[in-house]
C-alpha positions as CSV (number, residue, x, y, z in Angstrom):
1,M,115.8,48.6,80.4
2,T,119.5,49.5,81.1
3,T,119.9,53.0,79.6
4,A,119.9,55.9,82.2
5,R,117.5,58.4,80.7
6,L,117.5,60.9,83.6
7,Q,120.1,61.1,86.4
8,L,119.8,63.5,89.4
9,T,122.8,63.5,91.7
10,G,123.3,65.4,95.0
11,I,120.3,67.7,94.5
12,S,119.7,70.1,97.4
13,K,117.1,72.9,97.7
14,R,116.3,75.2,100.6
15,F,113.5,77.6,101.2
16,A,114.6,80.1,103.8
17,A,115.5,77.9,106.9
18,T,113.8,74.8,105.5
19,A,115.8,72.1,103.7
20,A,113.2,70.7,101.2
21,L,115.8,68.5,99.6
22,A,119.2,67.5,101.1
23,D,121.7,65.7,98.8
24,V,119.1,63.5,97.1
25,S,119.7,61.3,94.0
26,L,117.4,59.6,91.5
27,E,118.0,57.6,88.3
28,L,115.2,56.9,85.8
29,L,115.8,54.3,83.1
30,A,114.4,54.4,79.5
31,G,111.3,52.2,79.3
32,E,110.9,52.1,83.1
33,I,108.0,53.1,85.3
34,H,109.6,54.3,88.6
35,A,107.7,55.2,91.7
36,L,108.6,58.1,94.0
37,V,107.0,57.7,97.4
38,G,107.2,59.4,100.8
39,E,105.1,61.2,103.4
40,N,103.9,64.8,102.9
41,G,106.9,67.0,103.3
42,A,109.3,64.3,102.1
43,G,110.5,66.4,99.2
44,K,108.6,64.7,96.3
45,S,106.9,67.8,94.9
46,T,110.0,69.9,95.3
47,L,112.0,67.3,93.2
48,V,109.3,67.2,90.6
49,K,109.5,71.0,90.3
50,V,113.3,70.9,90.0
51,I,113.0,68.4,87.1
52,A,110.3,70.5,85.5
53,G,112.2,73.8,85.8
54,V,109.9,75.4,88.3
55,H,112.7,75.5,91.0
56,Q,116.4,75.7,90.5
57,P,118.5,73.4,92.7
58,D,121.0,75.0,95.1
59,A,123.4,72.1,94.5
60,G,123.7,69.0,92.4
61,E,123.5,68.1,88.8
62,I,121.0,66.8,86.2
63,R,121.9,64.6,83.3
64,L,119.6,63.7,80.4
65,D,120.8,60.7,78.3
66,G,124.2,61.4,79.8
67,E,124.3,65.1,78.9
68,L,124.8,67.5,81.8
69,I,121.9,70.0,81.5
70,T,120.2,72.9,83.3
71,V,116.5,73.4,83.3
72,P,116.0,77.2,83.9
73,N,112.2,77.2,83.3
74,P,109.3,74.9,82.4
75,A,109.6,75.9,78.7
76,A,113.2,74.6,78.7
77,A,112.0,71.3,80.3
78,R,109.5,70.8,77.5
79,E,112.1,71.6,74.8
80,R,114.3,68.9,76.3
81,G,111.4,66.4,76.3
82,I,110.4,66.5,80.0
83,A,106.6,66.5,80.5
84,V,104.6,66.7,83.7
85,V,101.1,65.5,84.2
86,H,99.7,67.1,87.4
87,Q,97.0,65.8,89.8
88,E,94.6,68.4,88.4
89,P,95.0,68.6,84.6
90,R,96.0,72.1,83.4
91,L,93.9,72.5,80.3
92,F,92.0,75.3,78.7
93,P,88.3,74.2,78.9
94,D,87.0,76.2,76.1
95,L,89.6,75.1,73.6
96,S,89.3,71.8,71.7
97,V,91.3,68.7,72.6
98,A,93.6,69.2,69.6
99,E,94.1,72.9,70.4
100,N,95.2,72.0,74.0
101,I,97.6,69.4,72.7
102,F,99.4,71.7,70.3
103,L,98.9,75.0,72.1
104,I,102.7,75.6,72.5
105,A,103.7,74.6,68.9
106,P,100.7,74.3,66.5
107,P,101.4,72.9,63.1
108,T,101.5,75.5,60.3
109,D,101.2,75.5,56.5
110,R,103.6,77.1,54.0
111,F,102.2,80.5,54.7
112,H,103.0,80.1,58.5
113,T,99.4,80.1,59.5
114,I,97.9,77.4,61.8
115,S,96.9,74.3,59.9
116,W,93.7,73.3,61.7
117,G,93.2,70.2,59.7
118,E,96.8,69.0,60.3
119,M,96.4,69.7,64.0
120,R,93.3,67.5,64.2
121,R,94.9,64.8,62.1
122,R,98.0,64.7,64.3
123,A,96.0,64.7,67.5
124,A,93.8,61.9,66.3
125,E,97.0,60.0,65.4
126,L,98.4,60.4,68.9
127,F,95.2,59.0,70.4
128,E,95.2,56.1,67.9
129,Q,98.7,55.2,69.2
130,L,97.3,55.2,72.7
131,D,94.3,53.1,71.5
132,V,91.9,55.8,72.9
133,R,88.8,57.2,71.2
134,I,88.4,60.9,71.9
135,D,86.8,63.5,69.6
136,V,89.8,65.8,69.0
137,A,87.5,68.6,67.8
138,A,85.4,68.7,70.9
139,P,86.0,71.2,73.7
140,V,87.7,70.0,76.8
141,R,85.0,71.3,79.0
142,G,82.7,68.5,80.1
143,L,85.2,65.7,79.6
144,S,85.9,63.4,82.5
145,M,89.0,63.8,84.7
146,A,90.3,60.5,83.2
147,D,90.0,61.8,79.6
148,Q,91.7,65.1,80.7
149,Q,94.6,63.1,82.1
150,L,94.9,61.2,78.8
151,I,95.0,64.6,77.0
152,E,97.9,65.6,79.2
153,I,99.7,62.3,78.2
154,A,99.0,63.0,74.5
155,K,100.6,66.5,75.0
156,A,103.7,64.7,76.3
157,L,103.8,62.5,73.3
158,A,103.3,65.5,71.0
159,I,106.6,67.0,72.2
160,E,108.2,63.5,71.9
161,A,108.8,63.4,75.7
162,R,111.8,61.4,76.9
163,V,110.7,61.7,80.5
164,L,107.0,61.7,81.7
165,I,106.2,62.6,85.3
166,L,102.8,61.7,86.7
167,D,102.2,63.6,89.9
168,E,99.3,61.9,91.9
169,P,97.4,61.3,88.6
170,T,94.8,58.9,90.0
171,A,93.5,60.9,93.0
172,S,90.2,61.9,91.2
173,L,89.7,58.7,89.1
174,S,87.5,55.7,89.6
175,S,89.1,52.2,89.7
176,H,88.0,51.6,86.1
177,E,89.5,54.9,85.0
178,V,92.7,54.0,86.9
179,E,93.1,50.7,85.0
180,R,92.6,52.5,81.7
181,L,95.2,55.1,82.7
182,F,97.7,52.4,83.7
183,T,97.3,50.7,80.3
184,I,98.2,53.9,78.6
185,V,101.1,54.5,80.9
186,R,102.5,51.1,80.2
187,R,102.2,51.7,76.4
188,T,104.0,55.0,76.8
189,S,106.9,53.3,78.7
190,E,107.1,50.7,76.0
191,R,108.0,53.5,73.6
192,G,111.2,54.1,75.6
193,V,109.8,56.9,77.7
194,A,111.1,57.0,81.3
195,V,108.1,57.4,83.6
196,L,108.2,58.8,87.1
197,F,105.0,57.9,89.1
198,V,104.4,59.9,92.3
199,S,101.6,58.5,94.4
200,H,100.4,57.9,98.0
201,R,98.6,54.8,96.9
202,L,100.9,51.9,97.6
203,D,98.8,49.3,95.9
204,E,99.1,51.3,92.7
205,V,102.9,51.5,93.1
206,F,103.1,47.7,93.3
207,E,100.7,47.1,90.4
208,L,102.3,49.6,88.0
209,C,106.0,50.3,88.8
210,D,109.2,48.5,88.2
211,R,111.2,50.2,90.9
212,A,110.5,52.6,93.8
213,T,112.5,55.3,95.4
214,V,111.7,56.5,98.9
215,F,112.3,60.0,100.3
216,R,111.9,60.9,104.0
217,D,112.2,64.5,105.4
218,G,113.9,65.7,102.3
219,R,116.5,63.0,102.1
220,Y,117.0,59.9,100.0
221,V,116.3,56.6,101.8
222,T,116.5,53.8,99.3
223,T,115.7,52.5,95.8
224,A,114.6,48.9,95.2
225,P,112.7,46.8,92.7
226,T,109.0,46.7,93.7
227,S,109.3,42.9,93.4
228,E,111.7,42.9,96.4
229,L,109.5,45.1,98.6
230,T,106.4,44.6,100.6
231,T,103.8,47.1,101.7
232,A,105.1,46.8,105.3
233,S,108.8,47.3,104.3
234,L,107.9,50.3,102.0
235,V,105.9,51.9,104.8
236,R,108.8,51.4,107.2
237,F,111.2,53.1,104.8
238,M,108.7,56.0,104.4
239,V,108.0,56.7,108.1
240,G,111.1,55.3,109.7
241,R,109.2,53.0,112.0
242,E,106.9,50.0,112.1
243,V,103.2,51.0,111.8
244,S,99.9,49.2,111.8
245,L,98.2,50.3,108.5
246,F,94.6,49.9,109.8
247,P,94.6,50.3,113.6
248,K,90.9,49.4,114.2
249,E,89.9,48.8,117.8
250,A,87.4,46.1,118.8
251,T,84.1,47.8,119.8
252,T,80.8,46.8,121.2
253,V,78.0,47.9,118.8
254,G,75.1,49.5,120.6
255,A,71.6,50.6,119.8
256,P,70.5,52.1,116.4
257,I,71.3,55.8,116.1
258,L,70.5,56.6,112.5
259,E,67.9,54.8,110.4
260,V,67.4,55.5,106.7
261,R,64.2,54.2,105.0
262,N,63.6,54.2,101.2
263,L,65.5,57.4,100.8
264,S,65.8,59.0,97.3
265,D,66.9,62.3,95.8
266,A,66.4,64.0,92.5
267,S,69.2,62.3,90.6
268,G,71.9,60.5,92.6
269,F,70.2,57.6,94.4
270,R,66.9,55.7,94.8
271,D,65.2,53.7,97.5
272,V,68.2,53.4,99.9
273,S,67.7,51.9,103.4
274,F,70.2,51.2,106.1
275,T,70.8,51.5,109.9
276,V,73.9,52.7,111.7
277,R,74.4,51.8,115.4
278,A,76.4,53.4,118.2
279,G,80.1,52.3,118.0
280,E,79.7,51.0,114.4
281,I,81.6,52.0,111.3
282,L,79.4,51.5,108.3
283,G,81.4,51.6,105.0
284,L,79.8,52.9,101.8
285,A,81.6,51.5,98.7
286,G,80.9,51.8,95.0
287,L,82.3,53.4,91.8
288,V,82.4,57.1,91.2
289,G,78.9,58.3,90.5
290,A,77.2,55.5,92.4
291,G,75.4,57.9,94.8
292,R,77.6,57.7,97.9
293,T,78.3,61.4,98.3
294,E,74.8,62.3,97.3
295,I,73.5,60.2,100.3
296,A,75.8,62.1,102.6
297,R,74.7,65.5,101.3
298,V,71.0,64.6,101.8
299,L,71.7,63.3,105.4
300,F,73.5,66.6,106.2
301,G,70.8,68.8,104.8
302,I,72.8,70.1,101.9
303,E,70.5,68.6,99.3
304,P,66.7,67.8,99.7
305,R,65.3,64.3,99.6
306,T,62.5,63.5,97.2
307,A,61.2,60.4,99.1
308,G,61.8,58.3,102.1
309,E,62.5,59.1,105.8
310,V,65.4,59.5,108.2
311,L,65.1,58.6,111.9
312,L,67.5,59.8,114.6
313,D,67.1,57.8,117.9
314,G,63.9,56.5,116.5
315,R,62.3,59.9,115.8
316,P,61.7,61.2,112.2
317,V,63.9,64.1,111.2
318,E,64.1,66.3,108.1
319,F,67.1,68.6,107.8
320,R,66.6,71.7,105.6
321,S,70.2,72.9,106.2
322,P,73.5,71.7,107.6
323,S,73.0,73.9,110.7
324,E,69.8,71.9,111.5
325,A,71.7,68.6,111.0
326,L,74.5,69.8,113.2
327,R,72.1,70.9,116.0
328,A,70.6,67.4,115.9
329,G,74.0,65.7,116.2
330,V,74.9,64.9,112.6
331,A,78.3,66.1,111.3
332,Y,79.8,65.7,107.8
333,V,83.5,65.7,106.8
334,P,83.3,66.5,103.0
335,E,85.5,64.9,100.3
336,D,87.1,68.2,99.2
337,R,88.6,69.7,102.3
338,H,89.9,72.8,100.5
339,Q,86.7,73.7,98.8
340,D,84.1,72.6,101.4
341,G,85.8,71.7,104.6
342,L,88.2,74.6,105.6
343,V,88.7,78.3,105.3
344,L,92.4,78.1,104.3
345,D,93.3,81.6,105.3
346,F,91.8,81.2,108.8
347,S,93.7,79.9,111.7
348,I,93.3,76.5,113.2
349,T,91.4,78.1,116.1
350,N,89.0,79.9,113.8
351,N,88.3,76.8,111.7
352,I,87.6,74.5,114.6
353,T,85.3,76.9,116.4
354,L,83.5,78.2,113.4
355,P,80.5,75.8,113.5
356,I,80.0,76.2,117.3
357,L,80.3,79.9,117.8
358,G,76.6,80.2,118.7
359,R,77.0,77.5,121.4
360,L,80.2,79.0,122.8
361,F,79.1,82.6,122.8
362,P,75.2,82.7,122.9
363,R,75.3,86.4,123.6
364,L,77.6,87.1,120.7
365,F,80.5,88.3,122.8
366,L,83.5,86.4,121.6
367,R,86.3,85.5,124.0
368,A,89.5,84.6,122.3
369,R,90.8,82.7,125.3
370,T,87.8,80.3,125.2
371,E,88.2,79.8,121.4
372,V,91.9,79.0,121.9
373,E,91.1,76.5,124.7
374,V,88.6,74.6,122.6
375,A,90.9,74.6,119.6
376,T,93.9,73.4,121.6
377,Q,91.8,70.6,123.2
378,F,90.7,69.1,119.9
379,S,94.0,69.8,118.1
380,E,95.9,67.9,120.8
381,R,93.4,65.1,120.9
382,L,93.9,64.6,117.1
383,R,97.7,65.1,117.3
384,V,97.7,68.0,114.8
385,R,101.3,68.9,114.0
386,M,101.4,72.7,114.2
387,T,103.4,75.6,115.5
388,G,100.3,76.6,117.5
389,V,96.5,76.9,117.1
390,D,97.1,80.5,115.7
391,Q,98.8,78.9,112.6
392,A,97.0,79.4,109.3
393,V,95.5,76.1,108.1
394,K,96.9,76.7,104.6
395,A,100.4,76.3,106.1
396,L,99.7,72.7,107.3
397,S,100.3,69.5,105.4
398,G,97.3,67.7,103.8
399,G,97.1,65.1,106.6
400,N,97.1,67.8,109.3
401,Q,94.5,69.8,107.4
402,Q,92.3,66.7,107.4
403,K,92.7,66.3,111.1
404,V,91.6,70.0,111.5
405,V,88.4,69.2,109.5
406,I,87.7,66.3,111.7
407,A,88.4,68.3,114.9
408,K,86.1,71.0,113.6
409,W,83.2,68.7,113.6
410,L,84.1,66.7,116.7
411,A,84.0,70.0,118.6
412,A,80.3,70.1,117.7
413,R,79.8,66.9,119.7
414,P,78.0,64.8,117.1
415,R,76.2,61.5,117.6
416,V,76.6,60.6,113.9
417,L,79.8,61.4,111.9
418,I,79.8,61.0,108.1
419,L,83.3,60.8,106.6
420,D,83.6,61.2,102.8
421,E,87.0,60.0,101.5
422,P,88.7,60.7,104.8
423,T,92.2,59.8,103.7
424,R,92.1,61.1,100.1
425,G,95.3,62.9,99.2
426,V,97.2,62.3,102.5
427,D,100.4,60.4,103.0
428,I,100.7,57.0,104.6
429,G,101.6,58.3,108.1
430,A,98.7,60.7,108.1
431,K,96.4,57.9,106.9
432,V,97.4,55.7,109.8
433,E,96.6,58.7,112.2
434,V,93.2,59.3,110.6
435,H,92.4,55.6,110.9
436,R,93.4,55.7,114.6
437,I,91.1,58.6,115.2
438,V,88.2,57.0,113.4
439,S,88.6,53.8,115.3
440,E,88.8,55.6,118.7
441,L,85.7,57.7,117.8
442,A,83.8,54.5,117.1
443,A,85.0,53.0,120.3
444,S,83.7,56.0,122.2
445,G,80.2,55.3,120.9
446,L,79.9,57.5,117.7
447,A,77.9,56.1,114.8
448,I,80.2,56.5,111.8
449,I,79.4,56.3,108.0
450,M,82.7,56.1,106.0
451,I,82.6,56.7,102.3
452,S,85.8,55.5,100.6
453,S,87.1,54.5,97.2
454,D,90.1,52.8,98.9
455,L,89.0,49.2,99.0
456,P,91.7,48.0,101.6
457,E,90.5,50.9,103.8
458,V,86.8,50.0,103.5
459,L,87.5,46.3,104.2
460,A,89.8,46.9,107.2
461,M,87.9,49.7,108.9
462,S,84.2,48.8,108.4
463,D,82.0,46.6,110.6
464,R,79.6,46.3,107.6
465,I,79.8,47.4,104.0
466,L,77.0,48.7,101.8
467,V,77.9,48.6,98.1
468,L,76.1,51.0,95.8
469,H,75.6,50.6,92.1
470,E,74.0,53.2,89.9
471,G,72.2,54.8,92.9
472,R,70.9,51.7,94.6
473,I,72.3,49.4,97.3
474,S,73.5,46.3,95.4
475,E,74.7,44.3,98.4
476,E,75.2,44.5,102.2
477,I,78.3,42.6,103.2
478,P,79.3,41.7,106.8
479,R,82.9,42.4,107.8
480,A,83.8,38.7,108.1
481,D,82.5,38.0,104.5
482,A,84.0,41.0,102.7
483,T,86.6,40.7,100.1
484,E,87.9,43.0,97.4
485,E,86.4,40.7,94.7
486,R,83.0,40.6,96.3
487,V,82.8,44.4,96.8
488,M,83.9,45.1,93.2
489,F,81.4,42.7,91.7
490,A,78.7,44.3,93.7
491,A,79.9,47.8,92.7
492,T,79.4,46.7,89.0
493,G,76.0,45.3,89.6
494,Q,77.0,41.7,90.0
495,R,77.3,39.4,93.0
496,V,79.7,36.6,94.2
497,Q,77.6,34.0,96.0
498,A,78.2,30.5,97.3
499,P,76.0,27.9,95.5
500,A,73.8,25.9,97.9
501,G,75.6,23.0,99.5
502,T,79.1,24.0,98.4
503,G,81.8,26.3,99.6
504,A,82.6,27.6,96.1
505,S,81.8,31.0,94.8
506,S,80.1,31.8,91.5
507,V,79.5,35.1,89.7
508,H,76.0,36.3,88.8
């Protein structure tokens, strides 16, 4: 692993007055899996777009296997063997797997017409090399996100990629699907491909990557073998200061606020019971599809329940809409902030006050000054980085957008706050800020339900953990007894228990 496959030296890129990249360098080796990490705005995405031919650098040079090259457009990048797998796969859903793989250069016969049989044969051969079983004649529509990511990797192999860039590829995958993807990535690197892995998930960086390069504020900070780094040192390089990853405050848990008894819905979960108390953070863990989000949607009145009851302050409630839930004091921060949590073209002010306009202005006469005061109060409380509350939400970083979603629901003065993947897709600095906010909210007496696929987050932030498996609660684990192993076993329908009279654990 000594050959320099891709070298970028002195790369700079400006957008108007903003320096997205300032004299950065990066070297990828053949057969290496190399991480690129940094906070939002560090320049990672800009560098990826420079390599992929989407942006042209203002200064600097790019060498591929020692040859000085220019990459004027994405087509030129593909011709040179540079392939990018984006966070959201860019496939045509109504075309078959094989057609998507060979869309740019389909195999042809001697009459120069597309050879459909050869296309399917070559596609099947690619997946055989990856040791993956996928029906290459089936349409892409309906395939899992993990399978779609594998199709993107097969596309890279089809063009005989020398460089493979994976840009946040695991954001929508379950832990099982992540492991499967990592196995494929390792096999790909063993073929001599240089892999650049861009991710906010530091545990994945340490598990998968040989070396890591850190950017901060558009500048190069360091490159080091992952074996010589720790999570703390990597975070320090990324944010430029010491931070506490999970700043959870000690709280006094109060009386029950929300009680759920034998709750079921049409398809997602069955016979679920739990209680959340004032000042408590209840973690919901489980694999994708276990029913966690479905529970949240029923509690917030988005979906109907088919059985069971919900009690708020000891009184039965049934919410037929989110507005009813909100009036009763239940708020929900959804998993997809772009689709369900924000109106991206609206200002920060308009987003924060949207759910409470009826309360602020009962006679329907809007006062801009009042809106701005409310938005400013909650934006400052959550430390939103902005030019002002009149700034469009779409112009904010992912972490600051997430803070606006939380501010929006805090302005409604909830008693119960449901957080669905609250730090998904945000950088480490924003993640620490969100954790601080959640901890402070619990300390102020809110009852919080936190759904997360990030096991270290669940373990560190929760007072109790409910683990779901196939729509049912498989185990409730107190904070003091929770480990990653125990949660994962429960998430797959098993348990780790101590046999009577011993301190050892056994798997059932």
